[in-house]
Structures are given as C-alpha cells and as structure tokens.
C-alpha positions in Angstrom: 131.9 92.8 6.0 130.0 90.1 8.0 127.3 90.4 10.5 130.0 91.2 13.3 132.8 94.1 13.5 135.5 93.4 11.5 138.8 94.4 14.2 142.6 94.5 12.7 145.2 93.8 15.1 149.1 94.8 14.4 150.9 92.4 15.6 153.9 95.1 16.3 158.1 94.4 16.4 158.8 91.2 14.6 161.5 90.1 18.1 159.2 91.1 20.6 155.9 89.2 22.2 153.5 90.9 20.1 153.6 87.7 17.4 153.1 84.8 19.8 150.5 87.0 21.5 148.5 86.9 18.3 148.6 84.1 18.2 146.6 83.1 21.2 144.3 85.3 20.2 142.7 82.2 18.5 142.0 80.4 21.1 139.4 82.8 22.9 135.7 84.0 21.3 135.4 87.9 20.9 132.3 89.9 19.2 134.1 90.5 17.1 136.1 88.9 13.9 139.8 89.0 14.0 142.4 90.4 11.8 145.6 89.8 12.5 148.8 92.1 10.3 151.8 90.1 10.3 154.2 88.4 8.2 152.7 84.7 8.2 156.4 82.8 8.1 156.6 85.1 11.1 153.2 83.5 12.9 154.9 79.9 11.5 157.6 79.9 13.6 156.8 81.7 16.3 153.8 78.7 16.3 156.3 76.4 16.4 158.8 78.1 18.9 155.7 78.1 21.6 153.9 74.8 20.1 150.6 76.6 18.9 148.5 74.7 17.8 146.5 76.1 15.5 145.7 76.5 11.4 147.1 80.2 9.7 143.9 81.5 7.5 144.9 84.2 5.0 142.0 86.8 5.3 139.8 87.4 2.6 138.3 91.1 2.8 134.9 91.1 2.1 134.5 87.0 2.6 132.7 84.9 5.6 135.0 83.0 6.9 134.3 79.0 7.1 134.0 77.4 9.8 137.5 75.8 12.0 138.1 72.6 13.4 140.4 74.1 16.1 141.9 77.9 16.4 142.2 79.2 12.9 143.7 82.4 12.8 143.1 84.9 9.7 146.7 86.8 8.6 146.6 89.9 6.1 150.4 88.7 5.1 152.7 91.7 5.5 155.8 90.5 4.9 159.0 91.1 6.7 161.9 92.7 5.0 164.2 90.3 6.4 164.0 87.0 8.9 163.2 88.2 12.7 164.7 85.9 15.2 163.3 86.4 19.1 164.7 89.0 21.1 166.7 89.8 18.3 166.2 93.7 16.8 166.8 94.5 13.6 166.4 98.5 12.4 165.4 96.2 8.4 161.9 95.1 9.8 160.9 99.1 10.9 159.4 100.3 8.0 157.2 96.7 7.8 156.3 97.8 11.7 154.6 100.9 10.2 153.5 99.6 7.1 151.1 96.9 9.7 150.0 100.2 11.3 149.7 102.6 8.0 147.9 99.0 6.7 145.2 98.5 9.6 144.6 102.3 9.3 143.7 103.0 6.2 141.3 99.6 6.4 139.9 101.5 9.7 139.1 105.1 7.7 138.0 103.3 4.3 135.5 101.4 6.9 137.2 98.1 6.0 137.7 97.3 9.8 135.9 98.5 12.2 138.4 99.3 14.8 142.6 98.6 15.2 144.2 96.8 17.7 148.0 97.4 17.9 150.4 95.1 19.9 153.6 96.9 21.3 156.4 98.4 19.1 160.1 99.4 20.0 160.5 103.0 19.9 164.0 102.3 19.5 164.9 100.5 16.3 162.1 102.6 14.6 163.9 105.4 15.0 167.4 103.7 14.7 166.3 102.5 10.7 166.2 106.5 10.5 163.5 106.5 8.5 163.0 110.2 6.2 161.3 112.6 8.0 160.1 110.4 11.2 160.5 110.4 14.4 159.0 108.0 16.4 157.6 109.1 19.3 154.7 106.4 20.0 151.5 104.5 19.3 149.4 107.4 19.4 151.6 110.8 18.2 151.7 108.4 14.8 148.5 108.1 14.3 147.7 111.3 15.0 149.8 112.7 12.5 148.8 110.6 9.9 145.2 111.2 10.8 145.4 114.8 10.9 144.7 115.2 14.3 145.6 118.4 16.4 145.5 116.7 19.2 144.6 113.3 20.9 144.2 112.2 24.5 145.5 108.7 26.3 143.3 106.5 28.2 144.2 103.7 30.2 141.4 101.6 30.7 140.9 98.6 32.9 138.4 96.0 35.0 138.4 96.5 38.7 136.1 94.8 41.3 134.3 98.4 41.7 133.9 98.0 37.7 135.7 99.8 35.2 138.1 102.1 35.7 139.3 104.9 32.8 142.1 107.3 33.7 143.1 110.3 31.0 146.2 112.1 30.2 146.4 116.4 30.8 149.8 115.8 29.9 152.3 112.2 29.2 156.3 112.0 28.8 157.1 114.9 30.6 159.6 116.0 33.1 157.7 116.2 36.6 159.1 119.8 36.5 157.8 120.6 33.0 154.3 119.9 34.2 153.1 122.7 35.8 153.8 124.7 32.8 152.0 122.5 30.9 149.2 122.7 32.5 147.3 125.6 30.5 143.3 126.4 30.5 144.2 126.7 26.7 144.9 122.4 26.9 142.8 121.5 29.8 139.8 122.8 28.0 140.9 120.6 24.7 141.7 117.3 26.9 138.2 118.0 28.7 136.1 118.0 25.3 137.6 115.4 23.4 137.2 112.6 26.4 134.0 114.1 26.7 132.7 113.4 22.8 134.4 110.2 22.9 132.7 108.9 26.3 129.2 110.0 24.2 130.6 108.6 20.8 132.7 105.8 21.7 131.4 104.7 25.1 127.6 105.3 24.5 127.8 107.4 27.7 125.2 110.6 26.7 126.1 112.5 30.1 129.7 111.4 30.8 130.8 112.2 34.5 134.3 113.8 34.7 136.3 113.5 38.3 139.5 116.3 37.5 142.0 116.0 40.0 144.3 119.1 40.8 148.1 118.9 40.2 149.3 119.8 43.7 149.0 117.5 47.7 145.5 118.4 48.3 144.8 120.1 45.5 146.6 122.9 46.5 145.6 123.5 50.2 143.5 126.9 49.1 146.4 127.8 47.9 148.8 127.1 50.9 150.4 124.3 48.4 150.3 125.8 44.8 147.9 127.7 43.1 147.4 126.4 39.8 144.0 124.9 41.2 143.1 127.9 41.6 144.0 129.9 38.9 144.0 127.9 36.5 141.9 124.5 37.1 139.3 125.6 39.2 138.0 128.9 37.0 138.1 126.2 33.9 136.1 123.7 35.2 133.7 126.5 36.2 133.2 127.5 33.0 132.6 124.1 31.4 130.4 123.5 33.6 128.1 126.3 32.4 127.9 124.6 29.2 127.0 121.5 30.8 129.6 119.2 31.2 129.7 116.8 34.8 132.6 117.7 35.9 133.6 117.2 40.1 136.9 118.8 41.0 139.7 119.7 41.2 139.8 117.1 43.1 143.1 116.4 45.8 144.8 112.4 43.8 145.8 111.1 47.1 142.1 110.6 47.9 140.7 110.0 44.4 141.1 106.7 43.3 138.9 105.5 46.7 135.6 103.2 45.2 132.9 105.9 47.0 134.9 108.6 45.1 134.7 106.5 41.5 131.8 105.8 41.8 130.6 109.0 41.6 132.6 108.9 37.6 132.9 107.3 34.0 136.3 109.1 34.0 139.6 110.5 35.9 141.8 113.3 34.3 144.9 113.1 35.8 147.3 116.2 35.5 150.2 113.8 34.4 151.3 110.5 33.6 152.0 108.8 37.5 149.4 110.9 39.3 147.0 108.7 37.3 148.2 105.7 35.8 150.2 104.2 39.4 146.5 103.7 40.5 145.6 102.0 37.4 148.4 99.6 37.4 147.6 98.7 41.2 144.4 97.8 39.8 144.2 96.6 37.2 147.9 94.9 36.0 147.8 92.5 33.3 144.5 93.5 32.4 144.2 97.7 32.0 144.2 98.3 28.4 145.9 102.0 26.6 143.3 104.0 24.3 143.3 106.9 22.1 140.6 109.5 21.8 139.9 112.4 19.5 141.4 109.7 17.1 138.8 109.7 13.5 138.9 106.1 14.5 139.2 103.9 17.5 142.2 102.5 18.3 143.2 99.9 21.3 146.8 99.1 22.8 148.3 96.8 25.6 150.0 98.7 28.0 153.1 97.0 27.9 155.8 96.6 26.0 157.5 94.1 23.9 159.5 92.4 26.1 162.4 91.2 24.3 163.3 88.8 26.8 160.5 86.4 26.7 159.8 86.6 23.1 159.7 82.9 22.2 159.4 81.4 25.2 155.6 80.8 25.2 154.8 82.0 28.6 153.5 86.0 27.8 150.8 87.2 28.9 148.1 87.3 26.5 145.4 88.8 29.1 146.4 92.7 28.0 146.0 92.2 24.4 142.3 90.4 24.9 141.0 93.1 26.8 142.3 95.3 24.4 140.7 93.3 21.4 136.8 93.1 24.0 137.2 96.7 24.0 137.3 98.0 21.1 134.9 95.6 19.8 132.7 97.3 22.6 133.0 100.7 21.2 132.7 99.4 17.9 129.7 98.3 18.8 129.0 102.0 20.6 129.2 103.7 17.2 127.5 101.4 15.4 
C-alpha cells in the first residue's frame, strides 16, 4: 500500500462504455491510487478507437508506482473469454464480468484495496449466460450475497448548488402497488440503523440527521390520504428518537427537497424509488453516484447504464465515474 488509499475500479460490461470511461480516469487527479480491473487488450482496443493517448501499466500490489509522463492507468488484467466489440453483448464474457467484482471485493476484504468503484454492467446478458446458481439482479444484491450481508441500502448522492444531497431508499425496484405492504416497522428500522451507522462510520458524521419521507401525498394529511404515516412510520421514528437518533418526519415528499429543509439533514430516506430519485437526478444529472450502505466494504458506482449505443465513440460523459471515485476516496479517508 502507498500513503494514498488504493481504490479498485471494475470496468463493467466490456461491450459498454465502462472501459473507455475508465481510460479517462488517467487524465484526472484523485486523492487515491486507482487500479482498473479490465482486460488489457480490450482497453488498448478502446483506447485506439477513441483516440486516448496514454500508457497502460501492469498493477503491482504493494509497489509504489513510478512517475509517468502523461496519462497512465494501472491495470489489473482480468482476461475476457472472447474478444469484445463495442456495442455487441456476448454472454461468454459474463463470468469475466462477475470475476472482476469478485477480485475487487476480495481485495477490499483483505485490505489490499480501500474501496471499490463499479462501472455499469448489463444484467440481462449476465443472466442470459446462465451462470450456475446465480440470478444476477444487480451489483448491490450480488455484493450483499457474496459478503453474507442480510440487508443493504441503496443510497444515491451528488453535489448540488446548495451542497451535497444524499437520498437513501427504503424500497428499491418494486412495483408501486407493492410498496405500501413492504413499508413495515421492521424494514424501516433496519434501513434507518444501516443509514445511521454508515453515515457515522463511512462519512464521519458523528450525529447524523436523517429526514424521513412519508409514503402518501402530504404525508397522509392526518390520515385522510392514508394511514401508513400514523400507524407505521411515525411510531417507529418516535421509538428510535428515544434512542438518540436525530430523525425528522414523516415529511411530505413534495416539499422535503426544498433547500431550507434539506439544510437540516445529512440524508433523506425516501419510501420508494421514484419518490427520492426523481428529485436527486434532476439536481445532479451526470454527476450523481450510487453508494451501497451496509456492506463491510466501501462500494460506490455510477448512476447510469452501459449505454451500448455510445460505446466506442468516445462521447460518453465520465462525470459520474469521476464523482464515484472521489466519493470512495472521501469515504476511505473517513474510515481510516
């Protein structure tokens, strides 16, 4: 290890924009040493296609890299099964994509890496590959299963004109009609405890302030528009406040994202996906990131997909990946 944290960056779906976005990392300055997990030949081909001028250097653990003239990228070679063409998915490479995640995770757990950052993968092609015993529903669930973590929380974050905005989700990819039944005291308690603990441990916020949304319009309007706030959310918040948690809510979601109210919290907990992420993506589009809370390791990610139509063009915006790396470095510094 060097005196800077070493962060593993997985390059994601080889046919997507991940590999070329990773090349762009070499042109930025980060408070960390970055190691890109990728097929070296793929990176070289994508560099030629997009006009990237730089050096691909083999990663050597526990070595202080020499100073390079011009952009230089440390690469931990993870070979693909078959050559990959930009924009063309191939299930044969799905095991290599999962292998990159496993390698990065193993490095984080051993202390070789301080954090991992993930470029986008394509869930469909991984499942099309029929990996034995694996249904891939996403990075978050995969890493939770690999680490034996019973519950994790998805949080998206980004910088706005009024400061950082963090939005955690009580439920994620559920049909809207299933959300009310999923909002139980047990789920909310587990979610809030994870958010509270990671804001302390990974963000260095000694007393986290969490703004909690209601489920219904106007937070139920005293029961006239729904009773989940009265019967489920408010009693749970009162109990956790009794333990010392700083919780505000349940708040009407249509006004909780106003700057004066956001200034009173360090994180928002939304009840469902679009309730929280519509506001966040409007405020941070192109710079937002995904953070998985509750894992025993630090993991951040971009908040966009593989963009197959852009792959190989050199036109993809690297802003979200840059911010994901910066966030991972900040979290690693807080964790020590």
